[in-house]
C-alpha positions as CSV (number, residue, x, y, z in Angstrom):
1,M,-97.4,-44.9,75.8
2,V,-95.6,-43.9,72.4
3,D,-93.3,-40.7,73.1
4,L,-93.7,-38.6,69.6
5,Q,-90.8,-36.9,70.3
6,D,-92.7,-33.3,69.9
7,P,-90.4,-30.5,68.6
8,G,-91.0,-28.1,71.0
9,R,-87.3,-26.9,71.8
10,D,-86.8,-23.3,71.0
11,L,-84.1,-23.4,68.5
12,E,-84.9,-20.0,67.4
13,N,-82.9,-18.5,70.6
14,L,-80.4,-21.1,70.9
15,V,-76.7,-19.9,70.5
16,L,-73.8,-22.0,70.3
17,P,-71.0,-20.6,72.9
18,E,-67.3,-21.2,71.9
19,A,-67.0,-23.9,74.6
20,G,-64.5,-26.2,74.0
21,R,-61.9,-26.3,70.9
22,L,-59.8,-28.6,68.4
23,A,-56.6,-28.4,69.4
24,E,-53.4,-29.4,66.8
25,T,-50.6,-30.8,68.3
26,D,-47.3,-31.7,67.2
27,D,-47.8,-35.6,68.0
28,P,-47.9,-37.7,64.7
29,W,-49.5,-40.1,66.7
30,E,-52.5,-37.8,67.8
31,P,-52.6,-34.8,65.4
32,Y,-55.5,-33.1,66.6
33,R,-57.3,-33.6,70.3
34,L,-61.2,-32.6,71.0
35,L,-60.9,-30.9,74.3
36,D,-64.5,-30.0,76.6
37,P,-65.1,-26.7,78.2
38,S,-62.8,-27.7,80.8
39,Y,-60.0,-28.5,78.3
40,E,-60.1,-32.5,79.3
41,L,-60.1,-34.5,76.2
42,V,-63.0,-35.9,74.8
43,R,-62.0,-39.5,74.7
44,P,-64.9,-40.8,72.4
45,V,-63.7,-38.3,69.8
46,A,-60.1,-39.6,70.6
47,V,-60.8,-43.1,69.8
48,Y,-62.7,-42.6,66.6
49,F,-59.8,-40.5,65.4
50,A,-57.1,-43.2,66.0
51,D,-59.4,-45.4,64.1
52,L,-59.6,-43.0,61.2
53,Q,-55.6,-42.8,61.4
54,A,-55.4,-46.6,61.3
55,A,-57.5,-46.7,58.2
56,G,-55.0,-44.1,56.2
57,T,-57.1,-41.0,56.5
58,P,-54.7,-37.6,56.5
59,A,-54.3,-35.4,59.2
60,T,-56.3,-32.8,57.4
61,T,-59.4,-35.0,57.0
62,I,-59.1,-35.8,60.7
63,R,-59.4,-31.8,61.4
64,S,-62.2,-31.6,59.0
65,F,-63.9,-34.0,60.8
66,G,-63.3,-32.8,64.4
67,M,-64.9,-29.3,63.4
68,D,-68.2,-31.1,62.8
69,L,-68.1,-32.8,66.0
70,L,-67.1,-29.9,67.9
71,R,-70.2,-28.2,66.6
72,W,-72.2,-31.2,67.5
73,Y,-70.8,-31.4,71.1
74,R,-71.5,-27.8,71.6
75,F,-74.9,-28.4,70.8
76,L,-75.2,-31.0,73.0
77,W,-73.6,-29.2,75.8
78,V,-76.0,-26.3,75.7
79,L,-78.9,-29.2,75.8
80,E,-77.0,-30.6,78.4
81,V,-77.5,-34.2,77.0
82,E,-74.8,-36.7,76.8
83,W,-72.8,-37.9,73.6
84,N,-74.1,-41.4,74.3
85,R,-77.8,-40.2,75.3
86,A,-78.5,-38.4,72.0
87,T,-81.7,-39.6,70.0
88,R,-82.7,-38.8,66.8
89,A,-84.8,-35.7,68.5
90,E,-81.4,-34.5,68.9
91,A,-80.1,-35.2,65.7
92,R,-83.3,-34.0,63.7
93,D,-83.3,-30.5,66.0
94,F,-79.4,-30.1,65.1
95,M,-79.9,-30.3,61.0
96,R,-82.9,-28.0,61.8
97,W,-80.8,-25.4,63.6
98,M,-78.1,-25.5,61.0
99,Q,-81.0,-24.9,58.2
100,I,-82.3,-21.8,59.6
101,A,-79.8,-20.6,62.1
102,D,-77.3,-18.0,61.1
103,K,-73.9,-19.2,61.9
104,P,-72.2,-18.3,65.0
105,T,-70.2,-15.2,65.0
106,R,-66.5,-16.0,66.3
107,V,-65.0,-12.6,67.8
108,H,-61.3,-12.1,67.1
109,W,-59.2,-12.5,70.1
110,R,-57.8,-8.9,69.6
111,L,-61.8,-7.6,69.6
112,R,-62.7,-9.9,72.5
113,G,-64.3,-7.8,75.8
114,K,-64.7,-4.6,73.6
115,E,-67.7,-5.3,71.3
116,T,-70.0,-3.7,74.0
117,A,-67.7,-0.3,73.8
118,G,-68.5,0.0,70.1
119,V,-65.1,-0.5,69.0
120,V,-65.6,-1.7,65.4
121,P,-62.5,-1.9,63.1
122,A,-62.6,0.3,59.6
123,A,-62.0,-3.0,57.8
124,K,-65.0,-4.6,59.1
125,L,-67.0,-1.8,57.2
126,A,-65.6,-2.4,54.2
127,R,-66.4,-6.1,53.9
128,P,-69.1,-7.0,51.1
129,E,-72.5,-8.2,52.5
130,P,-72.2,-11.9,53.1
131,G,-73.7,-14.1,50.3
132,T,-73.3,-11.4,47.6
133,P,-71.3,-12.1,44.7
134,N,-68.0,-10.6,43.8
135,P,-67.8,-7.9,41.2
136,V,-64.6,-9.2,40.1
137,T,-64.9,-12.7,40.3
138,G,-68.5,-13.7,40.4
139,K,-68.0,-15.7,43.5
140,R,-70.6,-15.4,46.1
141,T,-68.8,-14.7,49.7
142,P,-69.7,-16.8,52.4
143,G,-73.2,-16.4,53.7
144,K,-74.9,-15.9,57.2
145,K,-76.4,-19.4,56.9
146,Y,-74.6,-22.8,56.9
147,A,-73.9,-24.1,53.4
148,A,-75.6,-27.3,52.1
149,S,-72.2,-28.6,51.6
150,T,-71.3,-27.9,55.2
151,R,-74.5,-29.4,56.5
152,A,-74.0,-32.5,54.5
153,H,-70.7,-32.9,55.7
154,S,-71.7,-32.7,59.0
155,E,-74.7,-35.3,58.5
156,T,-72.2,-37.9,57.0
157,V,-69.9,-37.2,59.6
158,L,-71.9,-38.0,62.8
159,R,-73.5,-40.7,61.2
160,M,-70.3,-42.4,60.7
161,F,-69.2,-41.4,64.1
162,Y,-72.1,-43.0,65.9
163,D,-71.7,-46.0,63.5
164,F,-68.5,-46.7,64.7
165,H,-69.3,-46.5,68.2
166,L,-72.1,-48.5,67.7
167,D,-70.1,-51.3,66.3
168,Q,-67.8,-50.9,69.4
169,G,-70.9,-51.2,71.7
170,T,-69.9,-47.7,73.1
171,G,-72.3,-45.6,71.8
172,P,-76.2,-45.6,71.5
173,I,-78.0,-48.6,70.4
174,I,-79.8,-46.8,67.8
175,N,-77.8,-44.5,65.7
176,P,-79.1,-40.8,66.2
177,F,-78.6,-40.1,62.7
178,P,-80.5,-42.9,60.5
179,L,-80.0,-43.5,57.1
180,D,-82.8,-42.8,54.6
181,R,-86.5,-44.5,54.6
182,S,-86.0,-46.1,51.3
183,R,-82.4,-47.7,52.4
184,R,-83.6,-49.5,55.5
185,A,-83.6,-52.8,53.8
186,G,-79.8,-52.7,52.9
187,R,-77.0,-50.8,51.5
188,A,-77.3,-48.7,48.3
189,N,-77.3,-50.3,45.3
190,A,-77.7,-53.6,46.8
191,H,-78.7,-55.4,43.5
192,H,-76.7,-53.4,41.0
193,N,-76.7,-54.6,37.3
194,P,-73.0,-54.5,36.5
195,L,-74.1,-53.4,33.1
196,D,-75.9,-50.2,34.2
197,I,-74.5,-47.1,35.8
198,F,-74.9,-46.9,39.4
199,A,-78.2,-45.0,40.4
200,K,-77.9,-42.0,43.2
201,E,-79.3,-43.2,46.1
202,R,-80.0,-41.0,49.1
203,K,-78.0,-42.1,52.0
204,G,-78.7,-40.0,55.3
205,R,-82.5,-39.2,56.2
206,Y,-81.3,-35.6,57.2
207,R,-78.6,-35.3,54.5
208,P,-79.4,-32.2,52.5
209,T,-79.2,-32.3,48.6
210,V,-76.1,-30.2,47.6
211,P,-76.5,-28.6,44.5
212,K,-73.5,-29.3,41.8
213,R,-71.3,-26.4,41.3
214,I,-69.4,-25.8,38.2
215,P,-65.8,-25.1,38.5
216,R,-64.8,-21.7,38.4
217,R,-61.7,-20.9,36.4
218,I,-59.3,-17.6,36.5
219,P,-59.5,-16.1,33.0
220,E,-56.1,-15.2,31.6
221,G,-56.5,-11.5,32.1
222,K,-57.8,-11.7,35.8
223,F,-54.7,-14.2,36.1
224,N,-52.2,-11.9,34.7
225,E,-53.7,-9.2,37.2
226,L,-53.4,-11.3,40.1
227,F,-50.0,-12.3,39.3
228,A,-48.6,-8.8,38.7
229,A,-50.0,-8.1,42.5
230,L,-47.5,-10.2,44.1
231,K,-44.5,-9.0,45.6
232,Y,-42.2,-11.9,46.0
233,N,-40.2,-14.5,43.5
234,R,-41.5,-17.1,45.8
235,D,-45.1,-16.3,45.6
236,R,-44.8,-15.8,41.7
237,A,-43.1,-19.5,41.6
238,L,-45.9,-20.8,43.5
239,L,-48.8,-19.5,41.5
240,A,-46.8,-20.5,38.4
241,F,-46.6,-24.3,39.6
242,W,-50.2,-24.2,40.6
243,V,-51.4,-23.2,37.3
244,S,-49.1,-25.2,35.3
245,T,-48.9,-28.6,37.0
246,G,-52.6,-28.8,38.6
247,A,-51.3,-30.1,41.5
248,R,-53.4,-29.5,45.0
249,A,-52.3,-26.4,47.2
250,E,-51.5,-28.9,50.0
251,E,-49.5,-31.3,47.9
252,L,-47.2,-28.6,46.3
253,L,-46.4,-26.9,49.8
254,T,-45.2,-30.2,51.1
255,A,-42.7,-30.6,48.5
256,R,-39.0,-30.9,49.0
257,Q,-36.0,-29.1,47.8
258,A,-35.0,-32.8,45.9
259,D,-38.6,-32.8,44.5
260,A,-38.2,-29.9,42.1
261,N,-36.2,-31.3,38.7
262,P,-35.6,-28.3,36.7
263,G,-33.3,-30.6,34.0
264,E,-36.2,-32.6,33.4
265,Q,-38.6,-30.0,33.9
266,L,-40.6,-32.2,36.7
267,A,-41.9,-31.4,40.0
268,A,-42.7,-34.5,42.3
269,V,-45.8,-34.1,44.6
270,V,-47.3,-36.8,47.4
271,R,-50.9,-37.1,46.0
272,K,-53.7,-36.7,48.4
273,G,-55.3,-39.7,48.5
274,S,-52.9,-42.5,47.4
275,R,-50.0,-41.0,49.0
276,E,-47.5,-42.0,46.4
277,I,-45.2,-39.7,44.8
278,Q,-46.1,-38.5,41.5
279,R,-43.9,-36.4,39.1
280,L,-45.9,-33.6,37.4
281,P,-44.8,-31.3,34.3
282,A,-44.6,-27.9,35.1
283,S,-44.2,-24.9,32.8
284,P,-40.7,-23.4,32.0
285,D,-41.7,-20.3,33.5
286,A,-42.0,-21.9,36.9
287,F,-38.8,-22.8,37.2
288,V,-37.4,-19.7,35.8
289,W,-39.1,-17.9,39.1
290,L,-38.4,-20.8,41.3
291,R,-34.6,-20.2,40.4
292,L,-35.1,-16.5,41.7
293,Y,-36.6,-17.5,44.7
294,Q,-33.8,-19.9,45.5
295,E,-31.0,-17.4,44.8
296,E,-33.1,-15.1,47.3
297,A,-33.3,-17.6,49.7
298,R,-29.4,-18.6,49.7
299,R,-28.8,-14.4,50.2
300,D,-31.1,-14.5,53.1
301,G,-30.0,-18.1,54.7
302,I,-32.9,-20.1,54.4
303,P,-32.2,-23.4,55.3
304,R,-31.0,-25.8,52.3
305,G,-30.9,-29.3,51.7
306,R,-32.4,-32.0,49.8
307,H,-34.8,-33.2,52.3
308,L,-35.7,-30.2,53.6
309,P,-38.9,-28.3,52.4
310,L,-38.9,-26.0,49.4
311,W,-41.1,-23.6,50.4
312,W,-40.2,-21.3,53.3
313,T,-41.4,-18.2,55.3
314,L,-39.6,-14.9,54.3
315,R,-39.1,-13.6,57.8
316,R,-37.2,-15.1,60.6
317,P,-37.8,-17.3,62.2
318,W,-37.7,-19.8,59.3
319,R,-40.7,-21.9,58.9
320,P,-42.1,-24.4,56.1
321,L,-44.7,-22.4,54.5
322,N,-48.3,-23.7,55.4
323,Y,-51.5,-23.5,53.7
324,H,-52.7,-20.8,55.9
325,A,-49.8,-18.5,55.2
326,A,-50.0,-19.5,51.3
327,R,-53.8,-18.7,51.4
328,A,-52.8,-15.1,53.4
329,M,-50.5,-14.2,50.5
330,L,-53.1,-15.0,47.8
331,N,-55.7,-12.6,50.0
332,R,-53.4,-9.6,49.8
333,A,-52.7,-9.9,46.4
334,N,-56.8,-10.5,45.9
335,G,-57.1,-7.4,48.1
336,L,-55.5,-4.9,45.5
337,W,-58.1,-6.0,42.7
338,G,-61.1,-6.3,45.0
339,A,-61.3,-10.0,44.1
340,N,-61.9,-13.6,45.9
341,W,-60.0,-15.7,44.6
342,S,-58.8,-19.1,46.4
343,L,-56.1,-21.4,46.0
344,H,-58.1,-24.3,44.4
345,D,-59.3,-21.8,41.6
346,L,-55.5,-22.1,40.6
347,R,-56.1,-25.9,40.0
348,H,-59.8,-25.2,38.2
349,T,-57.5,-22.9,36.1
350,A,-55.0,-25.6,35.1
351,S,-57.4,-28.3,34.7
352,Y,-59.6,-26.2,32.6
353,C,-56.5,-25.4,30.2
354,M,-55.6,-28.8,30.0
355,A,-58.9,-30.3,29.2
356,R,-59.6,-27.8,26.4
357,D,-56.6,-28.6,24.6
358,P,-57.8,-31.0,21.6
359,E,-53.9,-32.3,21.0
360,L,-53.7,-33.4,25.0
361,P,-55.7,-36.8,25.8
362,L,-58.2,-36.6,28.4
363,T,-56.8,-39.6,30.1
364,D,-53.4,-37.5,30.5
365,V,-55.3,-35.0,32.1
366,Q,-56.9,-37.4,34.4
367,W,-53.3,-38.7,35.1
368,G,-52.1,-35.0,36.0
369,L,-54.5,-34.0,38.0
370,G,-55.0,-37.4,40.1
371,H,-58.4,-38.4,39.6
372,R,-59.7,-41.6,40.2
373,L,-62.2,-41.9,38.0
374,I,-62.4,-40.2,34.3
375,T,-65.8,-38.7,34.8
376,T,-64.5,-36.1,37.2
377,T,-62.1,-34.7,34.5
378,Q,-65.0,-34.7,31.8
379,I,-66.5,-31.9,34.3
380,Y,-63.9,-29.5,32.6
381,L,-64.7,-30.1,29.0
382,P,-68.0,-27.7,29.2
383,S,-67.4,-24.2,29.0
384,S,-66.8,-22.4,32.1
385,E,-69.1,-19.5,33.5
386,D,-67.1,-16.6,32.1
387,E,-66.7,-18.2,28.2
388,V,-70.9,-19.0,28.4
389,I,-71.5,-15.4,29.7
390,T,-69.0,-13.8,26.8
391,S,-70.6,-16.2,24.3
392,V,-74.2,-14.8,25.3
393,L,-73.2,-11.6,25.5
394,A,-71.9,-11.9,21.8
395,H,-75.1,-13.4,20.6
396,H,-76.7,-10.5,22.2
397,A,-74.6,-8.1,20.4
398,R,-75.4,-9.8,16.9
399,Q,-78.6,-9.7,17.6
400,A,-78.7,-6.1,18.4
401,R,-76.8,-5.2,15.2
402,K,-79.3,-7.3,12.7
403,R,-82.3,-5.1,14.5
404,E,-80.3,-1.9,13.5
405,N,-79.3,-2.8,10.1
406,P,-81.9,-5.5,8.9
407,Q,-81.0,-7.5,5.7
408,P,-83.7,-8.1,3.0
409,Q,-84.8,-11.7,2.6
410,P,-83.5,-13.3,-0.7
411,V,-85.5,-13.6,-3.6
412,A,-87.4,-17.4,-3.4
413,P,-86.1,-19.3,-6.7
414,G,-88.5,-18.8,-9.9
415,Y,-88.9,-15.3,-9.4
416,D,-87.5,-12.4,-11.3
417,P,-85.5,-9.8,-9.5
418,A,-86.2,-7.2,-12.1
419,S,-90.0,-8.3,-12.0
420,L,-90.2,-7.6,-8.6
421,T,-88.5,-4.4,-8.4
422,N,-90.8,-2.9,-10.9
423,L,-93.7,-4.5,-8.8
424,F,-92.5,-2.8,-5.6
425,G,-90.7,0.2,-6.9
426,R,-87.6,-0.8,-5.0
427,P,-84.8,-3.2,-5.9
428,V,-85.6,-6.7,-4.0
429,S,-82.7,-9.1,-3.3
């Protein structure tokens, strides 16, 4: 008898508990560990993380994969299904749940145990409604539902996870996250003609369509407001380097003190993908702010050394500045103007400025941004959203002026304007 796997599971009332956690360690051999509700190591994930690390996957990517796996394991723990007993019915219901259900609300550790007493901080009440556009930047705040990009990333990670264990012979004999039906016969673009471009073929059956987003840059006036809201020379130097080099946030934050070369106006960073050291040109202002920060750091006693980190916290105990602290710094500046710019928007801003410079070859921009394909760099050639809005508003203003002051139509060739004036009783041009 065929099991039709009737979708009778109550997904509407399913709530994922905060069971288990993804723990960060200081061990370079195992940067992240997935723990179950009993805080025991989840060994199938640990083996998969080791395989990813052997393939040269950065620790930040392993963390991203771990968050998706933690969500999947919590789903299985609620259903009381073992990871290697999961079928396509569980995978199907998991993707349905991510599409329709609200994201679980994580309670801050300071407020745990106080929700029933009605204790709500005032800052919570002032936050914008989820999913609404920011009045300053136009960027939407995170919505209540899982974004399509999050669902697509989860589907890809889980399909790769089960593919790995399928090859090892340690998982189910059928991947719960199947390929699309059109790809059952083989890999994508199996019979591709080298003279043609690659066709976009759907990969996973449950993978959603991710809308293509236009990169958002910070307009010059808004950037000046953001820069003026910063309190410390360290923060001003960071923003100046990000917006002039186009480096990723993590690439610049991991720079050493010897990587800044004011004499040649270069800053060396380790690229995210290739892990190669690349020297990037920076603006003179960036090195001015860097020098001011270094003088303050020397006076305050921040550790100095060519091989020590370049960016440090401003309070004791001295610690290297990480991504989360840098994002908090930007969020504080955002709060003064009610904006929600991100650190990656600074890279978009630099990319737009360089790509739209007619005297700077696009291949040079590609090299500076570290793009593998020039097609990735070409997304910065069209006008950004704020430029399009300004241009269209100017069009509407011109149309309004034409309606208020209509211009007479010119006389067609062959007609005498004096004769038409006598005929209509008014000058005709």
